[in-house]
C-alpha positions in Angstrom: 0.0 0.1 0.4 1.2 3.3 -0.9 2.1 5.6 2.0 3.5 9.8 2.5 5.1 10.9 5.4 3.1 12.8 8.1 5.9 15.5 9.7 8.0 12.5 10.4 5.4 9.3 11.0 4.9 7.3 7.5 1.2 7.0 7.6 0.1 4.0 4.9 -3.7 4.4 3.0 -5.6 3.4 0.2 -6.9 5.3 -3.0 -9.6 3.2 -4.8 -12.5 4.4 -7.1 -13.3 7.6 -9.1 -15.6 10.1 -8.2 -16.2 12.8 -5.8 -13.6 11.8 -2.7 -14.7 10.5 0.8 -12.2 10.3 3.4 -11.9 6.7 6.0 -10.7 7.2 9.2 -11.0 4.2 11.3 -11.5 3.3 15.0 -8.7 2.2 18.1 -7.2 -0.5 17.8 -8.8 -1.0 14.2 -7.0 -0.5 10.7 -8.7 0.8 7.0 -8.7 -3.3 6.6 -10.8 -4.3 9.4 -13.1 -1.2 9.5 -13.5 -0.5 5.7 -12.3 -3.2 3.4 -13.4 -6.4 5.0 -17.0 -4.5 6.1 -17.6 -3.5 2.3 -17.3 -0.4 2.7 -14.9 0.3 -0.1 -16.9 -1.8 -2.4 -20.3 0.0 -1.6 -18.5 3.3 -1.7 -16.9 3.0 -5.4 -20.1 1.4 -6.4 -21.6 4.4 -5.5 -19.2 6.0 -7.7 -17.4 7.8 -4.9 -13.3 7.6 -4.8 -12.5 6.1 -1.2 -9.2 6.9 0.3 -8.8 5.0 3.9 -5.7 5.9 6.0 -3.8 3.6 8.5 -4.2 5.9 11.8 -0.7 6.4 13.1 -0.2 3.7 15.8 -2.2 1.3 13.7 -2.0 -1.0 10.7 1.0 0.0 8.5 1.5 3.4 9.6 4.3 4.5 12.0 3.8 3.5 15.5 5.4 5.8 18.1 4.9 5.0 21.6 5.2 8.5 23.1 1.7 9.6 24.3 2.5 12.9 22.7 1.9 12.2 19.5 -1.5 10.8 19.9 -3.6 13.9 20.4 -6.4 14.1 18.5 -5.8 17.4 17.0 -2.0 15.7 15.8 -3.8 12.9 14.4 -6.2 15.1 12.4 -3.7 16.6 11.3 -2.3 13.5 9.5 -5.8 13.1 8.2 -5.1 16.9 6.4 -1.8 16.5 5.1 -3.0 13.0 3.2 -6.1 15.2 1.6 -2.8 17.8 0.6 -0.7 14.7 -0.6 -3.6 13.8 -3.0 -4.3 17.1 -3.8 -7.9 17.1 -2.6 -9.3 20.7 -1.8 -12.4 19.2 -0.3 -13.8 15.9 1.2 -16.9 14.3 2.8 -15.6 12.6 5.6 -16.7 9.3 7.7 -14.9 8.3 11.0 -15.6 5.7 12.9 -15.1 5.8 17.0 -12.0 7.2 17.8 -11.9 8.0 13.8 -15.2 10.1 14.4 -13.4 11.9 17.0 -10.5 12.9 14.7 -12.7 14.1 12.0 -14.5 16.2 15.0 -10.9 17.5 15.1 -10.5 18.0 11.7 -13.8 19.6 10.8 -13.4 22.1 13.1 -9.6 23.0 12.5 -10.1 22.8 8.5 -13.3 23.7 7.9 -12.8 24.8 4.4 -11.7 21.0 3.6 -14.6 18.8 4.7 -17.5 18.7 3.2 -19.4 16.7 5.5 -19.1 14.3 8.3 -20.5 11.2 9.4 -19.7 10.4 12.9 -20.0 6.1 13.5 -19.8 4.8 16.6 -19.7 8.1 18.5 -22.5 9.9 20.0 -23.0 12.3 22.6 -19.2 10.4 23.9 -17.8 13.1 21.9 -18.9 16.0 24.5 -19.1 14.3 27.8 -16.2 11.0 27.3 -16.9 7.5 26.5 -16.2 6.2 29.8 -12.7 5.8 32.2 -9.2 4.9 29.7 -7.9 3.7 32.3 -9.1 -0.1 32.6 -8.1 -0.3 28.5 -4.3 0.9 29.3 -4.0 -1.1 32.0 -5.7 -4.4 29.6 -3.7 -3.2 26.7 -0.7 -3.5 29.4 -0.9 -6.6 31.2 1.2 -9.5 30.7 -1.7 -11.6 28.8 -5.6 -11.7 28.2 -6.0 -14.0 31.0 -7.2 -12.2 34.6 -8.6 -9.5 32.7 -11.6 -8.9 34.6 -12.5 -5.4 32.6 -14.9 -6.2 30.2 -14.2 -2.9 27.8 -10.6 -3.5 28.4 -10.7 -7.3 27.9 -13.0 -6.4 24.5 -10.1 -4.1 23.3 -7.2 -6.1 24.5 -8.6 -9.4 21.9 -9.4 -7.1 19.6 -5.9 -5.4 19.8 -4.6 -8.9 19.4 -7.2 -10.1 16.6 -5.8 -6.9 14.4 -1.9 -7.6 15.3 -1.9 -4.3 16.9 1.6 -3.0 18.5 0.1 -2.9 21.8 2.4 -0.5 23.5 1.7 1.9 20.8 -1.9 1.5 21.5 -1.9 2.0 25.1 0.0 5.7 23.9 -3.0 6.3 22.1 -5.4 5.6 24.5 -3.7 7.5 27.3 -4.2 10.8 24.6 -6.9 10.4 21.9 -9.7 10.8 23.8 -9.9 14.9 23.9 -13.7 15.8 24.1 -15.0 18.8 22.6 -17.6 21.3 24.0 -21.7 21.4 23.5 -20.0 25.4 21.8 -17.6 23.7 19.8 -19.5 21.0 18.3 -22.5 23.6 16.8 -19.1 25.3 14.8 -19.4 22.3 12.8 -22.0 23.6 10.3 -21.3 21.1 7.5 -24.1 18.4 6.8 -23.6 15.6 9.5 -25.0 12.1 10.1 -24.6 10.8 13.6 -24.5 6.9 13.2 -25.0 4.9 16.3 -26.0 0.8 17.1 -29.6 0.8 19.8 -26.6 -1.6 21.8 -23.5 0.5 21.9 -22.7 1.1 25.4 -19.5 2.8 24.7 -20.7 5.8 22.1 -23.0 7.7 23.9 -26.3 9.3 22.8 -27.0 9.7 18.2 -29.8 11.8 18.7 -28.3 14.1 21.6 -25.1 14.7 19.4 -27.1 15.5 16.3 -29.1 18.0 17.9 -25.7 20.2 18.8 -25.0 19.8 15.2 -26.3 23.4 13.1 -26.7 20.5 10.1 -27.2 17.4 12.6 -29.4 14.0 12.0 -29.6 10.9 13.8 -29.2 7.2 12.5 -29.8 4.5 15.0 -28.8 1.3 14.0 -31.5 -1.6 15.5 -29.9 -4.2 17.6 -26.1 -3.1 17.1 -23.2 -2.8 19.5 -20.1 -1.1 19.3 -19.0 -3.5 17.3 -21.0 -4.8 15.3 -22.5 -1.7 14.4 -19.8 -1.2 11.7 -20.5 -3.4 8.5 -24.4 -2.9 9.1 -26.3 -2.6 6.1 -28.7 -0.1 7.7 -25.5 1.7 8.5 -24.4 1.6 4.8 -27.9 2.5 3.2 -28.1 5.7 5.4 -25.2 6.9 4.5 -25.8 6.8 0.9 -28.9 7.9 1.5 -26.8 11.2 3.4 -24.3 11.1 0.9 -26.8 11.4 -2.0 -29.2 13.9 -0.2 -26.2 16.9 1.1 -26.0 19.7 -1.2 
């Protein structure tokens, strides 16, 4: 896969299809293959006439993996996405992020509003404002000697997922320590582009889709029936909702 240098960190990405560009930003401990290729997003969007760009966030996939927590603040990771658009000569794109990727999308839209045509926040609702629970048990799980003995349910879930995706555990622990900045309601209100907030009805991590959508000047909510944080990613209702949203936005 191609890579480019983002202020000293190599960032891997894919670039497929033709048409209006959409940038995809994956979630924590995932990568572009697990979050977007495997669940069929790249195929769905390219068949709908879109140019699809998806990066491996720093610390993930085939991108560089610093172990310094200072490398993973959400605004820093948003600059990787902006530099990728620069690298490809794309002035403006729709942007869809999932979970941590949705948080990065929000910071990108705030810092560079002229570069973002619309946003899809998948797997992150009001948690963007009030947080998505304590990070310390997840870091402890990532730094534990093994999966055995980890009692915290969310920590155990992310440790298992990180192992399944071949993640660099020290890099992921550093990322978890630093990437979870929240936005104030006033900051969310400055994201004045068409916005879709898509969250599974059984997602215990993301927070309310409806409450975040209400803070966005052009926000709307999509509740994905009977899906939790992990299973909502590739859901057909989510895909159909995103295609309808992209087709309807100005």
